[in-house]
N, C-alpha and C positions, 0 to 999 in steps of 0.2 A: 892147500892143494898138495898132495903128496906125489902124484905121478909127474914125471918130467914131460916136457913138450918142446917143440921147436917153433921158432918164429922166422918167417920169411924176411930176411934182412936186405933184400934188394933195394929197398928205399934208401939205404945208407950210401948208395952210389948215384942217387938221382938228385936233380936240381930241386930245391925246396919250393913246393907249391902247397896249397891247402891240404892235399892228400898226404904228402910226405910229412907235413907238420903234424897231421893227425897221427900217423904211424910213430913218429919220434916221441910224441908226448904220451901216447898209450903205452909204448914199450918202456919209456922212462918211468911211468907210474907202476907198471908191472915190476920193473927192476927194483922199485922201492918197497915192494911187498914181499912178504915171506913166501908167497906162492911162486916166486921166481926161482926158488932153490933147485939146483941141478938142471936147469933148462938152458937152452942154447939158442943163439941167434945165428942162423946160417946165411952167409952173404958171399957175393963174388969177391975175387981176390983184391980188387981195387977199393973195397969198402973202407971208409974211415972209421976208426975205432972211437966211439963216443965215450968210452970209459965207464962201462957198466959196473955196478957194485955187486950184484948177485948173479945176473945173467952172464953167460960166457959167449964171447964172439968167436965164431969159427968161420974165417974168411978163406976161400979157396976155390979152385976150379979153373979150367982153361977157357971157359966161355963167359960171355957177358950178356946183360940185357935179358930179353925174352928167351933167348936160347939157353942161357944159364937156368932161368926159372923153369923152363919146360923139360930140360934134359938132365942137368946136373943136380938141381935141387931135390927132385923126388928120389933120386938115387941116394943122396946123402942123408935125407931125413929118415930113411928106413921105416921102422914101425911106429915112430913117434907121431902123435897128433900134431898137425901143423896149423899155425895161425898166420893168415895173410891179411894185411890191412890196407892194401893199395889197389883194389879193383881187380887184380889178376892173381892167378895161382896156377900150379901145375894141373893140367887137365887130366893127367893120368891118376892123380891121387884122390881118393874119396874121403879118407879120414882127416878132414880139415875144416877149419872155420874160415870163411871168406867174407871180408867187408867190401861190399860194392857201394860206393858213395852216392851214386845216382844212376839214372838211365839217360843221361844227357846225350849219349851217343845215338839214341833213338829219338829223343825229344828235340834235340838241336843238332842234327847231323851236319849242318853247314859249318859248324864251328871246328870240325875235325877233318883231317886229311883222309883221302881214300884208303890208304894203307891202314891207318888207325881204325877207321870204321870197319874195314874188312876183318881186322884182328878181333875187335871186340864183338862184332856180330857172330863170329865163329866161336870164340872162347867163352864168353859170358853165359850163353845158354847151357853149355856143357857144365860149367861150374855150378849153375843154379840147380841142375838135375843131379849132379854127382856128389856135391859137398855135403858134409854132415850138418852144416848149418850156415845160412846166409845171414849176415848182419848188415845194418846200414846206420845212417847218422841222424835220421829224422823220420817222423811219421809220413811227411810228404814224399820223401825219397822212397820209403817202403811202398807206398801206394803206386808210385811211378814204376818201380822195379816189378811189382806184381802184375802190372798191366803189360809190360814188355818182355818179361822173362818167365820161364816155366817154374814159378815158385809161388806158393800161396802167401797172401798178405799176413795171415795169422802166424805163419812159421818164421817170419823175418824178425830178428832181434834188433831192437832200437838201442844203439849205444852212441850217444851224441858226442860232439866235440866238448872241450872244456875251455875255461877262461884263464886258469892260473898262470900260464906262461906269459901272458901279456903284462901281468903285474911285475914280472921279473925284468922286463925291459928297463933300461936305464937311459933316459933322454940326456943325462949329463955326459954320456959317452958318445953322443951323436957326433959324427965327423963331417959329413958333406952337407946335410940339410941346413944347419944354422947359417952357413955362408951363402947358400942359395937364397934363403929367405931374406937375408940382408940386402940382396941385390934388387929386390922389388920394393915398390911403395908399400908402406905398412898398412895394408887394408885387410879386412876380414877375408877369409878364404874357405871354400868348400873343398874338402879332400876327397879324392876318388882314387881307386886302384885301377890302373890301366891294364888292358889285355887285348890281344888281337882277336880272341874268341868272340864271335858274333853275339852269342847269348849273354855276354857281359853288358851289352847295350850301352857302351860308353858314348856312342854317337848321340844319345839323347842329351848328354851334358854339353856336347859341342853345339847342339841346336839351341840350347838355352843360354849359352855363354853371352851373347849380346844383351839379353835381358838382365842377366846378373851384372854385367858391366854397368848398366844403368842404375843398379842398386849399389854400385861401388863394391862388388864382391868378385874376387878372383876364383879360379878353379886351379887347384894343384893336382896333377895326375902323377902318382907314384907307381912305379912298376911298369913292365911291359915294353920299355925301351922307346926310342923316338919314332919307330916305324908303325905305331898304332894307327895313325891317321895319315892320309895322303896329304902332301903339302898344301893342296888347294883348300883343304878343310880348315887349315890353320889361318888362312887369310881372314883378316878382320876379326881375329880372336885374340886381341892384345891382352886379354885377361886370363889366358890359359897358359899354364906353365907345366912343361913335361920334365919331371925329375928323374925318370928312368928307375932302375932298380935301386932300392935303398936297404940299409941294414935294419934289423929289428929296432935297434936303439934310435936310429934316424926316424923310423916310422912312429915310434912313441913320441918323439919330439914334435912331429907333425900333428898327430892325434891330439896331443895335449894342448895345442894352440888353435885347432881348427874350429870354425863356426859349427861345422857338422861333418860327418862322413856321409857322402852320397853313394848309395848302393843300388843302381838301377837295373840289375840283372833281370833277364827274362826267365831264367830258371837256375836253380842252385840245389845241390843235394843238402847243403846246410847253410853256408854263408858265414864262415868263420870271421871275416873282418868285422861283421856286425858285433859279434861278441867281444872281439878285441877292442873295438872302439868304446863299447859300454864299460868294459873293465878299466879303460884308461880315462873315463869321465868325459867322453866325447859324445854329444848328441848324434842321433842317427836319423837319416831320411832314407827309407828303403822301399823297394818295390813291394807291392801287396800280393804277390803271387808265389807259387811253389812253396818252398820251405820258409821263406822270409817272415811271414806273419807268425809262424810257429816259433822261430828263433827270437824274433823281436819281443814277443810276449806282452804286447801292450805298452812297451817302453820306448817306442819310436814313432815317428811320423811316417805313415804309409801313403804311397802314391802309385797310381797305375804306371807301369813302364811305357805305356803308349800315350800318356797325357802330359806333355811338357808343362802345361799351365799349373798342374797340381804341384810339380816340383818347384816351380818359381814361387808359388804361393807359400810353400813350406819354408823355403829359404828366407823369404821376406818376413814371415812370422818369427823365425828364429832371430833374424837381424834386429827386429823391433822389440822383442820381449826377452829380457833377462830372466824373468820369472819362468817362461816356457823352457828356456835353456836349462835353468837350474832344476826344474821339475823332471826333464828328460834325463839329466845326469843322475839324479837320485834314483829314478825308476830303473835306469839302465844298469847301475851298479847292483841293485837288488836282483834284477833279472839275470845278470851274468852269473850270479852265485847259484842259479839253478843248474848250471852246467859244470861238471867237474871231471877232469881227467881221471882222478882216482876212482870215482864211482864207475865210470865206463870201463876202466881197467879191471875192476872187481867183476864186472859183468862178463868180460872176456875170460877171466880165470874160471868163473862158474861154467861157461860154455866149454872150455877146454877140459874140464873135469867131466861134464855131462852135456853133450851138445844139445840135447832136447830139453835142457833146463828152462823153466819158466822164470823170466826175469821181471823185476818190478817194471811196471808200465811207466814210461816217460810221457806223461800226459801233458800236452801243451795247453795253455789257456785258450778258451774259445776265440776263434777269429770272427770278425764282423761278417755277417751274411752279405753276399753280393745283392745288388738291386736287380731284380728280375721282373721283366714284363712277359706275360703269357698272352698269346693271340690265338683266338678261335675265329676263323673266317667261315661264314655260314650264309646260306640263302635257302629259304623255302622249307626249312626243317626245324621249326622252333621247338618241337617236343624232343627231338634228338639232341640238339645242342644244350637244351636246358638240363637234360639228364646227365650228360657227360660233364658239363661245367660244374654242376652242383656236386657231383661225385668227386671231381678233381679238387675243388676247394675244401671238401670235407676230409679228404684222405691224405693230401700231400704233407709230408713231414717238414718240408721247407716251404713256407708260404711265400708266394710271389708278392711283390710290391703292388702290382696292379694286374688285373685281367681285362683284356680288351676283346669285346665281341665286335668284329668287323662285318657289317652286313650291308645290304642295299636298302632294305626297308626296316625300320626299327622293330616292326612286328616279327621279323625273323628271329629276334633274340628272345621271344616269349616273355616270361616274367623275370628274366635275369637282371633287369634294370633295378630291381628292388634289393639286390644283394650288395652288401658293403664291399668296396674294393673293385667292383665291376664297372667298366666304362663301356657304353654302347656307342659305336661309331657307325655312321651310314655314309656311303659314298658310291662311286661307280661300280658296276658289277664286274665280275671276273676275279678269279683267285689272285692273279698277280696284282690287279688294281686294289683289291681289298686288303691284301697284305701291305701294299705300299701305303694305303691310308693309315694303317696301324703304325708303320714305321715313322710316318710323319708326325705322329702324335706322342711318341715316346717322351717320357719326362727326362729332363736333364739329369745326368748322373746314372741313367740306366746302363748296367754293365752287360746283361745277357737278355736276349729276346728269344723266347721259345714259341714255335708255331705248332699247333695241333689241329688235325682234322676234327670236325665237329662230331665224328663218329669213332674217335679213338679214346679208349679207356686206359689211362696210365697207371702204372704201379705207384704206390705211395711214396717211393723214394726216387722217382724219376728226376725231379728237379734237384734234389740233394746230390744225386750222382752226377748230374750235369754240372752243377756248381763246383763240385770237387775237381772234376776234370778241367774245367776252365781255369780254376785257381792253380792247380798243380802243373798244368801244361799250357803255359802262357802263349805258345805259338799255335795252339789249336784254335781255329776260327769257326769251324762247323762241326756239329755234334749230332749224331742220331742214335736212337736206342734200338733195341732188339724187339721185333714183332713176334710174339710167341704164337699168335694165331691171326691170320689175315684172310678174311672171306671176301676179298674184292673179286675173286673169280667164282665165288659161290653165291648162294641165295641170300647171304647176309647172316650175321650173328645177332641175336637179341641182346639187349642191354644187360639184363640180369645174367645171362649166360657169359657175356664178356667179363663182367665183374667176377663171376665164379672162376673163369679161366685164369684171370690175373692172380687171384688169390691162390689157386692151385699150383701156379707156376713156381711159387716159393722163391728162394734166393737163387738167382742164376749164377752159373759158373762164369767167372770173369774172363771174357774173350774180347780182346782189343783188335780191331780190324782197321788197317790204315794202308793206303788211302781208301776212303769209302764215301761215296757221294750221298749226302743226307736224303732220307726218304721223307717225303713231304708230310706224311701223316703224323710224324713226331720228330721234330728237329729243333735245334737251337743254334744261335750264332752269337759271337762276341760283338757287341755293338761298336766297340772302338775300331774293329776291323771293317765294319760295313761302310762307314764314311758316306760317300755319295752313291754307292752301289744300290740299285733298286731292282726289284723283280721286273722282268721285261713284259710290259703290258701288251706287246704284240703277240705274246703267247696267250691268246684270249680264252674266255669261258673257263673251262676246267683247268687251264694252265698246264697242259701236258708237258712234262719235263721241266717245268718252271723251277723246281727245286734244284735240279742238276745244273741248270743254267746259272742260277743265282750263286750256288756254291762254287762252281767253276770260276766265276768272275772273282770271287774272293781268293780262291786258291792261286790264281794267276798273280796275285800280289804277294805271294810267298806264304800264305797260311796253310795249315794242315786240316784235313777233313778226316774224321774218324767215326767209327761205330763202337759203342761200349755196351756190352750185353747186360750189365747190371742196372741199366735204365731200360725198362721194357714195358710192354703193354699189348693190348689187343685192338686190332683194326676191325671194326664190325662189318665194314663194307655195305652199309645201308644203301638200298637201291632206289629209294625215293629221291627226287631232285637230281636225276641224271640227265645228261644231254643225249641227243640222238646218236646212234652208232655211226651214222654217216659223218657227222662233225668230228667225232673222236677218231675215226679212221683217217680222215684228212690230216689231222694233227699228228697221227702216228708216223706219217711219212714226211710231211712238210717241216715239222718242227726240228727233227734231227738235222735235216739239210740246212735249215736256217741257222741252227746253233753251230754247225760245222763252219759256216761262213763267218760267224762271230768269233770262232776260236774257243768256244766253250764245250765242244764235243769233238773228239777225234774222228777221222775218217773210218777207222776200224769200228769204233763204238757206234757210230751212226749207221754204218752198213749192217752191223749185227742187229741193232735195234729194229731197223726197218724190215730186215729179212724175217726175223722171228715173229714180229707182229703180223706182217702181211701173210706169211705162210700159214700161221695159225688161223687167221681169219678166213682165208680161202679154203683151207682143208675142212674147217669146222662149219662152213656155210651149209653143208648138206646134212649135218646133224648138230645144229646149234644148241647150246644150252638155253633153257627157257628164259633165263634172266640176262642173257647177253645177245645183243643184236649183231650177230656175226655178218649177216648179209649187208646190213647198213655200213658196217665197218669196212668190209671189202670194197663196197662201192666208193666210200670215202678214200680208201687207199688208191684206187684207180684214178679218181679225180685229182688227187695230189700228184701222182706220177705224170698225168697229162699236163698239169700246170708246170711241173718242173721241166718237161720237155719243151714247153712253150717259152721257157725262161721266166715264168711267173713265180716268184718266191715271196709269197705274202701269207704268213701264218695267220694273220687276223681274218683272212677270208673264210676261215672255219665258221665264224659267227654268222655268215650269210648263207651257209649251206643247209639244206633241209628246211622244211616249213614248220615242223612241230617237234618238240621234245617227246621222248618216248614215255614220259610219266605224267601224271596229273599236275605235279608241281614243277614249274620250269626251274631247272637247276643249273649248277655250274661245275660241280665237282666230279671228276673222274680220275681216280688214282691209277698208278701203273698196273698193267696186267700182262 
């Protein structure tokens, strides 16, 4: 590279974390290349000189921190192209390359202070729009960034961390750790890196500490200081040792002697400690979400960050099998060599010369597909469900482990029982009850459960997109797709037309909406987050708002609810099998009030929902659509209001209202209108 460039050297004034280590090693690799000739690292006055060979350090300015970066840095860089490696950059400059390591500020906001969140929420969208090129450190981080920031996935350059620095650590120069280890009983230990950040999920290790004690295994926590855990959490944890911050040489000493590194994070842009452990010959047990499977590359034991039993099982297996440990050490060393600081530095030099340059794709090995169960609840519409399920099984790019048809009478499933992988369940009627019947039958190990209406036609990549979101965003508990056509308010869409509409929709622009309560015709949930939560069977028959009620119960436990437009389909709105308008009208009023009492719907949302539906029903009573019983709905609205005034709050009473359904087939399903 002949043209000179400038590097944002603010990282030289910051405490070393994974982000700063990335910057130091990338800049060090650039400094070792001929491409660094005549280029400069611009830094605040208090920057420590690392002793560059080819790069020139220019430290100066009256300001520090973000003020220096936003005010003085762009003035000093002049017309040169700027390389920024630590998530932030001058908002005013457009001719720059910016590495954004992750979108954790959006995915795990609870890990950061209000001021930190406010800064990143304001600054990073500007950088994504204005910069010449955005880079990141993994495919998973790129997907996450593309969901949350205004930048396309295809335009993000992937330039991962490297492993070489860990080979230069010298455990013989360790100073503090050898003495600390000598003070404890010589037992095997699991090494973990402590952090106050919630998404690091170190509380999982505290939860399993008593079980590891029974195995004769200690937990040594390095980094993060003594304030990671409240004192009460350390009670009865005699096998947990907090070593605080340690030097690189001390960390090498710990890694070289550990049974394994435990890395239970909920989300990471990369997960550099995994690579460092592998480079040092330490087996790794890692979370199976976000970037971790990509970085581990089949050379680690993976576990759900929500399932302590998996972590205990992996530690037990390592303790009992030297062959397993040796196998992981060998595969880990080979995997670490896939990641090189020099290769990533060359990629940055290419971008600095030509920001739109196409870089070699850093393709990770394929990750194991999650175990997915798909549920279709149906009643009285065997032809409809047979068509949608057969199409679903034929077209999905990611096949589910099982498809469950939950019905009242096995005849409701038509001929689907003859299909491999399809399970027919019969149970009590009602959407909530039928979905609960399916939940009770999920196979052990099921990670995702998806629910579809029997008249929903899904795009071929619906499950694949949902699986990626659940893997990348471990705190998402509820997912819904985009409905490109919904004829619930119209006469209904024929099946062949629905298939055509899905095909014609093509690839949808990625639009991430959060929070967003799942839409019952196409939604999925993380099974680990469901636990004992079930659909409320007091929301009878068509289960009006049962999807919102169920999702809100999960969200109250801290989960995130989202909509992702690249999972999409068509809701046909088939009119056979519907209940009477009077019953629906009753539920339109009584269910929001009932949910408000439960805490699954706010007063504002309940009032808005009731007003919109009742107003529409009464206004349209005089010129009702031929396929909607507005008069019956209005009557049901009035009955519910009378019951509320009488103090009678019983949503299940809807089942007893009205003598006959409005169609030949008695049905249960009525979606939101």
